[in-house]
C-alpha positions in Angstrom: 20.5 -13.3 17.0 18.2 -12.1 19.8 17.1 -8.5 19.8 19.4 -6.6 22.2 18.3 -3.6 24.3 21.2 -1.2 24.9 21.5 2.0 26.9 20.3 5.4 25.6 17.2 4.0 23.9 19.3 2.0 21.4 18.3 -1.4 20.1 20.3 -3.8 18.0 18.8 -6.6 15.9 19.0 -8.4 12.6 16.6 -7.6 9.8 15.2 -11.2 10.1 14.6 -11.0 13.9 11.1 -11.1 15.3 9.7 -10.1 18.7 7.7 -13.3 19.0 9.6 -16.5 19.6 9.9 -18.5 16.4 9.1 -22.2 16.3 10.5 -23.1 12.9 13.0 -20.9 11.0 14.0 -22.9 7.9 16.2 -21.4 5.2 17.5 -24.9 4.1 21.1 -23.8 4.5 22.0 -26.1 7.4 21.9 -29.4 5.6 25.4 -30.8 4.6 24.1 -34.0 3.0 21.1 -34.9 0.9 20.1 -37.7 3.3 20.0 -35.2 6.2 17.7 -32.9 4.2 15.5 -35.8 3.1 15.2 -36.9 6.7 14.0 -33.5 7.8 11.8 -32.6 4.8 10.5 -35.9 3.6 9.6 -36.1 -0.1 7.0 -38.5 -1.4 8.6 -38.3 -4.8 12.1 -36.9 -5.1 11.6 -36.1 -8.8 8.7 -33.8 -7.9 9.7 -32.0 -4.7 13.0 -32.1 -2.7 15.3 -30.0 -0.7 18.1 -28.6 -2.9 21.2 -28.5 -0.7 23.1 -26.5 -3.3 20.5 -23.7 -3.7 19.2 -23.9 -0.2 15.5 -24.2 -1.0 12.9 -26.8 -1.9 12.6 -27.4 -5.6 9.2 -28.6 -6.9 8.0 -29.7 -10.3 4.3 -30.5 -10.1 2.5 -31.5 -13.3 1.9 -35.3 -13.3 -1.5 -36.8 -13.0 -1.0 -37.9 -9.4 -0.9 -35.8 -6.2 2.4 -35.6 -4.3 3.8 -33.8 -1.3 6.8 -33.0 0.9 6.5 -32.5 4.7 8.4 -31.6 7.9 7.5 -32.7 11.4 7.3 -29.7 13.8 7.7 -32.0 16.8 11.4 -31.7 16.0 11.0 -28.2 17.3 8.0 -28.3 19.5 9.0 -31.5 21.3 7.6 -35.0 21.4 3.8 -35.1 21.8 3.4 -31.3 21.4 1.2 -29.9 18.6 0.5 -26.5 17.1 -2.1 -24.5 19.2 -5.3 -22.9 18.1 -3.3 -19.8 17.2 -0.3 -19.9 14.9 1.3 -18.1 11.9 2.9 -20.0 8.9 4.9 -18.3 6.2 6.9 -19.2 3.1 8.5 -17.6 0.1 7.5 -19.0 -3.3 9.0 -18.3 -6.8 7.8 -20.0 -10.0 9.6 -20.6 -13.2 6.6 -22.4 -14.8 2.9 -21.7 -14.2 0.8 -23.5 -16.8 -2.9 -23.3 -17.1 -4.8 -26.6 -16.5 -8.2 -27.6 -15.4 -9.9 -25.9 -12.4 -8.8 -28.8 -10.1 -5.1 -28.2 -10.7 -3.9 -26.5 -7.5 -1.0 -26.1 -5.0 -1.4 -26.4 -1.3 0.7 -25.0 1.6 -0.3 -25.7 5.2 -0.2 -28.0 8.2 -1.8 -31.3 9.0 -2.1 -34.1 11.6 -0.7 -36.7 9.2 1.8 -37.1 6.4 -0.7 -38.1 3.8 -2.2 -36.3 0.8 -4.5 -33.3 1.0 -7.8 -34.1 2.8 -6.3 -35.2 6.1 -8.9 -35.7 8.9 -7.3 -32.6 10.6 -5.5 -30.0 8.4 -5.5 -26.3 7.4 -4.1 -25.2 4.1 -4.2 -22.3 1.6 -4.6 -23.3 -2.0 -3.8 -21.5 -5.3 -5.4 -22.2 -8.6 -3.8 -20.8 -11.8 -6.8 -21.4 -14.1 -9.4 -18.8 -13.3 -7.1 -17.7 -10.4 -8.4 -18.4 -6.9 -7.0 -18.2 -3.4 -8.8 -20.6 -1.1 -8.8 -21.9 2.5 -9.5 -25.6 3.0 -9.4 -27.8 6.1 -10.1 -31.3 7.3 -11.1 -33.9 4.8 -11.3 -31.6 1.8 -13.8 -29.0 3.3 -13.7 -25.6 1.7 -13.8 -22.7 4.1 -13.6 -19.6 1.8 -12.4 -18.6 -1.7 -11.7 -15.4 -3.6 -10.6 -14.5 -7.1 -7.2 -12.9 -7.4 -4.8 -11.7 -10.1 -2.7 -14.5 -11.6 0.7 -15.1 -10.1 3.6 -14.5 -12.4 6.8 -16.4 -13.0 10.2 -15.0 -11.9 8.6 -13.1 -9.1 8.8 -13.6 -5.3 5.5 -14.2 -3.5 5.2 -14.5 0.3 2.4 -16.8 1.5 1.0 -16.6 5.0 -1.6 -18.5 7.0 -2.9 -17.1 10.3 -5.1 -19.2 12.6 -7.0 -17.6 15.4 -9.3 -20.3 16.8 -11.9 -21.1 14.2 -10.9 -18.1 12.0 -8.2 -18.5 9.3 -6.8 -15.9 7.1 -4.7 -16.8 4.0 -2.7 -14.0 2.3 -0.3 -13.7 -0.6 2.1 -10.7 -0.3 4.6 -9.3 -2.8 7.2 -8.1 -0.3 9.4 -9.8 2.2 8.0 -7.5 5.0 4.5 -9.1 4.4 2.9 -5.7 3.9 1.8 -5.4 0.3 -1.2 -7.6 -0.3 -1.6 -9.4 -3.7 -4.7 -11.3 -2.5 -6.3 -12.4 0.8 -9.2 -14.4 2.1 -10.6 -15.1 5.5 -12.8 -18.1 6.5 -14.2 -20.2 9.3 -13.2 -23.7 10.1 -14.2 -26.4 12.5 -11.9 -27.6 15.3 -8.7 -29.0 13.8 -6.2 -30.6 16.2 -3.0 -32.6 16.4 -1.4 -30.4 13.7 2.3 -31.1 13.5 3.4 -31.5 9.8 4.2 -28.5 7.6 3.3 -29.7 4.0 3.7 -28.6 0.4 1.3 -30.5 -1.8 0.0 -30.6 -5.3 -3.3 -31.6 -7.0 -2.5 -31.8 -10.7 -4.9 -34.5 -11.9 -5.2 -33.2 -15.5 -1.6 -33.5 -16.6 -2.1 -30.0 -18.1 -1.5 -27.6 -15.3 2.1 -27.3 -14.1 3.7 -25.6 -11.1 7.5 -25.5 -11.2 9.4 -23.4 -8.7 11.0 -23.1 -5.3 9.9 -22.7 -1.6 12.2 -21.0 0.9 12.2 -19.2 4.2 9.6 -21.4 5.8 8.7 -20.0 9.3 6.2 -21.0 12.0 5.2 -19.1 15.2 3.1 -21.0 17.7 0.4 -19.5 20.0 0.5 -16.0 18.3 -1.7 -14.4 15.6 0.6 -11.5 14.5 4.3 -11.1 13.9 6.3 -8.0 14.9 9.8 -7.4 13.4 10.5 -4.6 15.8 9.3 -4.1 19.4 6.7 -1.5 20.2 6.8 -1.6 24.0 9.8 0.8 24.0 10.3 4.5 24.7 9.4 7.1 22.2 12.4 8.2 20.0 14.2 4.9 20.5 16.6 4.0 17.6 17.0 0.5 16.2 20.0 -0.5 14.1 20.0 -3.6 11.9 23.5 -5.2 12.1 23.2 -7.0 8.8 21.8 -4.2 6.7 23.1 -1.1 8.7 19.7 0.4 8.3 18.4 2.6 11.1 14.9 3.1 12.3 13.4 5.8 14.6 10.5 4.9 16.8 7.4 7.1 17.0 4.9 6.0 19.6 1.2 5.5 18.8 -1.1 8.5 18.9 -4.8 8.3 19.1 -7.2 5.5 20.1 -6.6 2.1 18.5 -9.4 1.5 15.9 -11.3 -1.7 15.4 -10.8 -1.2 11.7 -8.8 1.3 9.7 -7.9 1.8 6.1 -5.7 4.5 4.5 -5.9 2.7 1.1 -2.1 2.4 0.9 -1.7 -1.4 1.4 -3.3 -2.8 -1.8 -0.8 -4.5 -4.1 -2.8 -3.7 -7.2 -6.2 -2.6 -8.5 -7.5 -6.1 -8.4 -6.8 -6.4 -4.7 -8.4 -3.1 -4.0 -11.4 -3.9 -6.0 -11.8 -7.2 -4.2 -11.9 -5.4 -0.8 -14.0 -2.4 -1.9 -16.6 -3.8 -4.3 -18.1 -1.3 -6.7 -20.9 -1.7 -9.3 -19.6 1.4 -11.1 -15.8 1.6 -11.3 -15.9 4.8 -13.3 -17.5 6.7 -10.5 -16.8 4.8 -7.2 -13.4 3.1 -6.8 -10.2 2.9 -4.7 -7.4 4.9 -6.3 -4.3 2.9 -5.7 -2.1 5.7 -7.1 -3.3 8.4 -4.7 -4.1 6.0 -1.8 -7.7 7.1 -1.3 -11.3 6.3 -2.5 -12.7 8.4 -5.4 -16.4 9.1 -5.8 -18.3 10.9 -8.5 -21.9 11.1 -7.4 -24.7 12.1 -9.8 -28.1 11.0 -11.0 -27.5 8.8 -14.0 -29.7 5.7 -13.5 -32.9 4.3 -12.0 -30.7 2.2 -9.6 -28.1 3.1 -7.1 -24.4 2.9 -8.0 -21.8 2.8 -5.3 -19.2 0.9 -3.4 -19.1 -1.1 -0.2 -16.7 -2.8 2.2 -17.7 -5.7 4.4 -16.2 -5.5 7.9 -17.0 -9.2 8.3 -18.7 -8.6 11.7 -21.6 -6.3 12.5 -20.9 -3.3 14.7 -22.5 -2.8 18.1 -26.2 -2.1 18.0 -25.8 0.7 20.5 -22.4 2.4 20.2 -19.7 3.0 17.6 -17.7 5.8 16.0 -16.5 6.2 12.5 -13.9 8.8 11.5 -12.7 9.6 8.0 -11.4 12.5 5.9 -13.7 13.8 3.2 -12.5 16.1 0.4 -15.0 17.6 -1.9 -13.4 18.9 -5.1 -16.6 19.6 -7.1 -20.1 20.4 -5.9 -22.6 21.3 -8.6 -26.1 22.2 -7.4 -29.4 21.0 -8.9 -30.9 22.8 -11.8 -33.3 20.4 -13.5 -34.7 16.8 -13.6 -36.7 14.5 -11.3 -34.3 14.6 -8.3 -31.1 16.4 -7.2 -27.9 14.5 -6.8 -27.0 13.2 -3.4 -24.1 11.2 -1.9 -24.9 8.7 0.9 -22.2 7.5 3.3 -23.6 5.0 5.7 -23.2 1.8 7.8 -25.6 -0.7 6.3 -26.8 -4.2 7.1 -26.5 -5.2 3.5 -24.2 -4.3 0.6 -27.1 -3.0 -1.5 -28.4 0.5 -2.1 -31.3 2.1 -0.2 -31.4 5.8 -1.2 -34.9 5.9 -2.7 -37.2 2.9 -2.5 -34.6 0.9 -0.8 -35.0 -1.7 2.0 -32.0 -1.5 4.4 -31.1 -1.0 8.0 -28.6 1.9 8.1 -27.2 4.9 9.9 -25.2 7.7 8.3 -25.6 10.9 6.4 -25.8 12.2 2.9 -24.6 15.3 1.0 -27.5 17.0 -0.7 -27.1 19.3 -3.6 -30.5 21.2 -4.1 -30.6 24.5 -5.9 -30.7 26.3 -2.5 -27.3 25.0 -1.5 -25.5 21.8 -0.5 -25.7 20.5 3.1 -24.8 17.5 5.2 -27.9 15.6 6.4 -28.0 12.9 9.0 -30.2 9.9 8.0 -31.2 6.4 9.0 -33.3 3.5 7.8 -35.1 0.5 9.4 -35.9 -1.9 6.6 -36.7 1.1 4.5 -35.1 3.9 2.4 -32.4 6.4 3.4 -33.5 9.8 2.0 -35.5 11.0 5.0 -35.6 14.5 6.4 -35.0 15.9 9.9 -31.3 15.7 10.0 -30.3 18.7 7.9 -27.4 20.9 9.0 -28.0 24.6 9.0 -24.8 25.7 7.1 -24.3 25.1 3.4 -21.1 23.6 2.0 -19.2 24.0 -1.3 -15.8 22.4 -1.7 -13.0 21.8 0.8 -11.6 19.3 3.3 -13.8 18.0 6.2 -12.9 15.6 9.0 -16.0 13.6 9.6 -17.1 11.8 12.8 -20.3 9.6 12.5 -21.5 8.1 15.7 -24.2 5.7 16.8 -25.0 7.1 20.2 -27.7 4.7 21.2 -30.0 2.0 19.9 -32.3 4.7 18.5 -29.9 7.7 18.0 -27.2 8.7 15.5 -25.0 11.8 15.3 -22.7 13.5 12.8 -19.9 15.9 13.8 -17.9 17.8 11.1 -14.5 19.3 11.9 -11.9 21.4 10.2 -9.0 19.6 11.7 -8.0 15.9 12.0 -7.8 16.2 15.8 -11.5 16.6 16.0 -11.5 18.9 19.1 -14.2 21.4 20.1 -12.1 24.3 18.7 -12.3 22.8 15.2 -16.0 21.8 15.2 -17.9 23.2 12.2 -21.3 21.9 13.1 -23.0 18.8 14.6 -26.4 17.2 14.4 -28.0 14.3 16.3 -31.2 12.5 15.6 -32.8 10.7 18.5 -35.9 8.5 18.5 -35.1 6.6 15.4 -37.0 3.3 14.9 -35.8 0.5 17.1 -34.5 -2.6 15.5 -31.7 -1.1 13.3 -29.2 -3.9 13.7 -26.5 -5.8 11.9 -24.6 -2.9 10.5 -21.4 -4.3 9.0 -21.0 -2.7 5.5 -19.5 0.7 4.8 -21.5 1.9 1.9 -21.0 4.9 -0.3 -23.5 5.5 -3.1 -25.3 8.1 -5.3 -29.0 9.0 -5.6 -31.3 7.5 -8.2 -34.5 8.5 -9.8 -37.4 6.4 -11.2 -37.1 8.6 -14.2 -33.3 8.3 -14.3 -32.8 12.0 -14.6 -31.7 14.8 -12.3 -28.9 17.3 -12.2 -26.2 18.2 -9.7 -22.9 16.5 -9.0 -20.5 15.9 -6.1 -16.9 14.7 -6.7 -14.4 14.0 -4.1 -12.3 11.5 -2.1 -12.5 9.6 1.2 -9.4 8.6 3.2 -8.1 7.6 6.6 -11.1 5.6 7.7 -11.1 4.5 11.4 -13.9 2.7 13.1 -14.1 2.3 16.8 -16.7 -0.3 17.8 -18.5 -0.1 21.2 -17.6 3.5 22.0 -18.9 7.0 21.2 -15.6 8.8 21.7 -12.1 8.4 20.5 -8.9 10.4 20.4 -7.9 11.4 16.9 -6.0 11.2 14.6 -4.9 7.6 14.9 -1.3 6.8 14.0 0.1 3.4 14.9 3.4 3.0 16.7 5.9 3.1 13.8 9.5 2.4 13.2 10.5 4.9 10.5 13.4 4.0 8.3 16.1 6.6 8.4 17.9 7.7 5.2 21.4 6.6 4.4 22.1 10.2 3.6 19.9 13.3 4.0 20.4 17.1 4.1 18.2 20.1 4.8 20.9 22.3 3.3 21.5 24.1 6.6 25.1 23.3 5.8 27.0 22.8 2.5 29.5 20.3 3.9 30.4 17.7 1.4 28.9 19.5 -1.6 31.2 20.8 -4.3 30.2 23.4 -6.9 31.9 24.2 -10.2 30.6 27.8 -10.2 28.9 29.3 -7.1 27.3 32.1 -9.1 25.4 29.4 -11.1 24.8 26.5 -8.7 25.2 26.9 -4.9 23.7 26.2 -1.5 21.9 29.0 0.4 22.1 27.8 4.0 19.8 30.6 5.2 17.1 29.4 2.9 17.9 25.7 3.3 18.1 25.2 -0.5 20.4 24.2 -3.3 19.8 26.8 -5.9 20.3 26.3 -9.7 20.4 29.9 -10.9 20.0 31.5 -14.3 21.9 29.6 -17.0 23.2 32.4 -19.3 25.3 30.1 -21.5 27.6 28.7 -18.9 27.5 25.1 -17.8 27.7 24.6 -14.0 27.0 21.8 -11.5 27.2 20.8 -7.9 27.6 17.3 -6.5 27.9 15.2 -3.4 29.7 11.8 -3.2 27.6 9.1 -1.6 30.5 6.6 -1.8 31.1 3.4 -3.5 28.5 1.3 -1.7 25.5 2.5 -3.6 23.4 -0.4 -4.8 23.3 -1.2 -8.5 19.7 -2.5 -8.2 17.8 -0.8 -5.3 17.7 2.8 -4.0 15.3 5.6 -3.4 16.0 9.4 -3.6 13.4 11.9 -2.4 13.6 15.7 -2.8 11.4 18.8 -3.1 11.7 21.3 -6.0 10.3 24.7 -6.9 10.6 26.7 -10.1 10.9 30.5 -9.7 10.3 33.3 -12.2 9.6 32.9 -15.9 11.7 32.2 -18.9 12.6 35.3 -21.0 15.3 33.9 -23.3 15.5 30.5 -24.9 14.3 27.5 -22.9 15.8 26.9 -19.4 16.6 23.4 -18.3 17.5 22.1 -14.7 18.7 18.6 -13.8 19.0 16.5 -10.6 20.4 13.0 -10.9 22.6 10.3 -9.5 25.7 10.2 -11.7 28.7 7.9 -12.1 31.1 10.8 -12.6 32.2 13.5 -10.2 31.5 17.1 -11.3 29.6 16.0 -14.3 27.8 18.7 -16.3 24.7 18.2 -18.4 27.0 17.6 -21.4 29.5 15.2 -19.7 29.7 11.7 -21.2 28.5 9.8 -18.2 25.9 7.4 -16.8 23.0 8.7 -14.7 19.4 8.3 -13.6 17.3 11.2 -12.6 15.0 14.0 -13.9 15.2 17.4 -15.5 12.7 20.3 -15.7 12.4 22.0 -19.0 10.5 25.2 -19.8 9.2 26.1 -23.3 8.9 29.9 -23.2 7.1 30.1 -26.5 4.4 27.6 -25.6 4.5 28.8 -22.0 4.7 25.3 -20.4 7.1 23.6 -17.9 7.5 19.8 -17.7 9.4 17.2 -15.6 11.2 14.6 -17.7 12.6 11.2 -16.6 16.2 10.8 -17.8 18.5 7.7 -18.1 22.0 8.4 -19.5 24.3 5.5 -20.6 27.7 6.8 -21.7 26.2 9.7 -23.6 26.6 13.5 -23.7 22.9 13.9 -24.6 21.0 15.8 -21.9 18.0 13.7 -23.0 19.7 10.4 -22.2 19.1 7.1 -24.0 15.6 8.2 -25.2 15.0 10.9 -27.7 11.5 11.2 -26.3 11.6 10.5 -22.6 8.4 10.4 -20.5 7.3 13.6 -18.9 4.7 15.2 -16.7 3.5 18.7 -17.2 2.5 21.5 -17.1 4.0 22.4 -13.7 3.7 25.9 -12.1 6.2 28.3 -10.7 6.2 29.1 -7.0 4.8 25.6 -6.2 6.5 22.8 -4.3 6.7 19.4 -6.1 7.8 16.3 -4.2 9.9 14.0 -6.4 10.6 10.3 -5.6 13.2 8.5 -7.7 13.2 4.7 -7.3 15.6 2.2 -8.9 13.8 -1.1 -8.2 16.1 -3.5 -10.2 19.0 -3.5 -12.6 16.7 -2.5 -15.4 13.8 -0.6 -13.8 13.6 3.1 -12.8 10.7 5.3 -11.8 10.1 9.0 -11.2 7.0 9.9 -9.2 5.7 13.5 -8.9 3.4 14.5 -6.0 2.0 17.7 -4.5 1.6 18.4 -0.8 4.1 15.9 0.5 5.8 12.6 -0.4 2.5 10.9 0.5 0.4 13.5 -1.2 -1.6 13.4 -4.5 0.3 11.6 -7.3 0.5 13.9 -10.4 2.5 11.6 -12.6 4.7 8.5 -12.7 7.5 8.2 -15.3 9.0 4.8 -15.9 12.1 3.4 -17.5 12.0 -0.4 -17.7 15.0 -1.0 -20.0 18.0 0.5 -18.2 21.1 -0.6 -20.1 23.1 -3.4 -18.5 26.2 -1.3 -18.2 24.6 1.5 -16.2 26.4 1.0 -12.8 28.7 2.9 -10.5 26.2 5.7 -9.7 27.3 7.5 -6.6 27.3 11.3 -7.1 24.1 13.3 -6.3 24.4 16.1 -9.0 22.4 19.3 -9.7 23.1 20.8 -13.1 22.0 23.7 -15.3 22.2 23.9 -19.1 23.6 26.2 -21.7 20.5 28.2 -22.4 17.7 30.2 -20.9 17.3 33.0 -18.4 14.7 34.5 -16.2 14.0 31.2 -14.3 15.7 29.4 -11.4 15.0 26.1 -9.6 15.4 25.3 -5.9 16.1 21.8 -4.5 15.5 21.0 -0.8 14.9 18.2 1.6 17.1 15.6 -0.1 17.1 12.0 1.2 18.9 8.9 -0.1 18.0 5.4 0.9 20.3 2.6 -0.2 19.4 -1.0 -0.8 15.6 -0.5 -0.7 12.8 0.1 -3.1 10.3 1.6 -0.6 10.5 3.5 2.7 8.8 1.9 5.6 
């Protein structure tokens, strides 16, 4: 259907709709005969690749010693004599049942070409995947290689979403792991020569060794012409608009963009795995400089441990302006130890460089930035620069010393020969939150080609020196060509609304077995599990019978209060299959419980999976746990059922996007664990002196992540 705009800021669409006009939308479900399918998607060898009109996809079995292909003519959609433009997006969903290692030349191709022949057309663009020594590549024309990158091997029985974006002579190929094309498994960008008359979508093989084998399916092939990005929801709408997906019944609330649109930004939340993060942010010391994909930031531990620099860099791909740019980021310093002995003190350099190499002492780089010094007299921010030389130069030292804390940095190139650092206490970076600023003018001319974000430590020719700075970097935004920007940047966002949520300002729908033990305090906006005292009690809410048996997310906030003075208190929150189930009820459930050992003075959060058992521990006698947790502290809990057999409990501080403290997994949920529908808070038979509050409960049905 077409996206429909209704009155009162209401929008109706399907989950598969896009704002941009789609050229080809192929799910292979429209073919009633095999001959019709073969006429639209033409197989060279029906034994190796062919539309399956029963399963509505393309089945492929590539493993012979000859190359083969299947193709579709886009002029069926574009019109006779019309070709793809210099801008387009191609997508397809792949799933493999067999991925066998072969020789390096054994590859699969997905792309477009000017003809129906094998790979190496005179005009063509394709992405390639190699299973042996895994590579993702872009090739074009008569076999020319544009770019290549190493990625983590693809797995069988897993959906992967392939995408090619052409923007003139620039091509980006990306493999995603989610149908929203958000979570990156691997990506590569390259430059091509002019390729024209592109009209055939093709799936091809190159398995010359008879050793490598690729068996699987291709589905949901889509092409958009004359665009370079795809939007599933419109952004040119009023703030606080609501979009309803008719096929999923999900609701999304629109928040308009705030702040200036950056040229580049990274909040470290989009990397599919550590390999993808390491490929983007390249470190020569993963122990001390590395993206943390759990906490969605970049960790650094800067100290003098070597005669060479260690650090990490990111290649922007294109150099920034030689006269004006602005870089914002959040800097958190958790440890700052001052110099006491050795050849040099520790220092942390954060700069824009013309190379990905070092340059602190004895280096040879062009750069502008700053460093965090740690001499015995006190740590300071120091503005610095280099012109085919080293970075540790004086003249840019701040007057105030720093210890630990959160700082909102703004580094600016204010001219061809000037650089400025501004440090703020708030993300808005307004004059009222300015801590200090320092500008250096009259630097050497000729500082050019700055395209690498570089974070590194100090080094000594003797390899010795004390002092240490540990911290994190997050929310990087770079604005090229300007020296001012409105912060913080937040893109226009459609936020998924929960299937059910409550702030406990009302107790409607919740039923308690004993209000003196478990009840809702509407004035405090909390569900309170009170002292146990030997009496079982519980409170529950019925979500209904439509709860998915494979995909849902529950979020809540908890706080322990007091301290245990008799026995060991236990508090549970779970999704149960039985109404009014106590901790000892024979039932199925997924959730967590908090247990305090008063003798050893610790409190822990445990993951729980119950399958027709009365045991409070569930199916495991030793369930995974995180601890120790503290009283009077909020913890943010996310429960995710991601399949029929997989369940996860994630514990954070600060917020549901805050620092991850622990992740508790259950990858072997029993097959009979179904029918979960009752949100249930429970106490246990023992323990006094301690209570637990639950607040801000949200339930999302049919999803494994909240976007």
